N, C-alpha and C positions, 0 to 999 in steps of 0.2 A: 177545412177546404172541402168544397163540393166534390163528391166521388167522380163526376164526369171531368171536371178540371184535373183532378189528381190523375186520372187515367190518361187524359191527353198529354199532360206533362210527362208521366211515366213513359208512354209511347214514344215521345219525342226524344227523351234522354236514352232510351233503349236504342233508337236509331243512331244516336250520336256514338254510343258505345260500340255498336255493331259496325259502324263505318270506320272506326279506329281514330276518331277525332279525340283530341285531349278534353277531358273533363275533370272538374275539381270536386267531385261528389264523394262523400265518405260512404262506406259500404251500408251504414245505418240508414242514410239518405236514399241511397239506390233501392234498398230493400223496402223502405217505406213507399216508394213509388211503384213497386213491383218490378224493378229492373233487375235483370240477371246478367252475369258475365258468362258467356257461353264457354263451355268446356272445350278443350282442343285435343282432338283425337286423329291419329293418322294411320292409314293402312300401310302394309309393306310396300305396296305398289306406289302409294303417294309419296313415300320417303324416297324411294328410288327415283320417281319422276322429278322431284324437286332437285335431287342431286344431278340427274342427268340433263335437266334443263339449264343448269349452271355449267354443264360440260366438266364436271370435276370427278376425279377418281375417289373411290371410298377414303383413301388415305388423306387426300387434300381436303375433302369434305369435313373429315374428322378434325383436322387441324383447324378448319374454319370455325367450326362449332365448339372447338376446345374439349373434344371427347376422344376416346380412344378409337382406332380404326376397327377394333373388335366390336365396339358398340354399334357402329354403322352397320358392320355385317350382320349382326344379331338383329337389328331392327328390320334390315331389308329381308331376312330370312323368317321373320315373325317370331323369333325366339325370345325377344324382349321388346318393350316398347320405351320410347323416350319419355322422360318425365320432367316436371317442373319447367325451369326456364328454357330448356331445350325444346320442349313442345311449342312455346311461344316463339322462339327463334325460327323454327320450321314453319310456323304459320306466317311469320313475317316474310320468310324467303318465298314462300308460296305466293303471297300477295304482291311483294316487291322483290323480284329475284336479285336486284343489283344492290339491295340495301347494305350488304356487307362487303361490297367490292373494295372498299378501302383497306380491308384486312388482306387483300390478294395483291396489293401494290408492290411493284419492284423496289 
């Protein structure tokens, strides 16, 4: 495959990944196209902002994310950082604040 075509395809696929659209590429295929999956990191202020935008207490937010209230406090105080799937959930909540509303139904 010509390098210019490969670069164009890689940029298009990277845009798909960045926009959150579903793709069915393997990591090997993504790597060969030069596509990366961005790391997710949050500051203490961003975590608190996500929670406050949802109008939730730390306790309810913890229940929503299936973590301990202590974890939420420590994230917001900068003593610990969320890891793994929790980072992805926070990213989803930042992009689509009502994505987990079904977990809050009465």
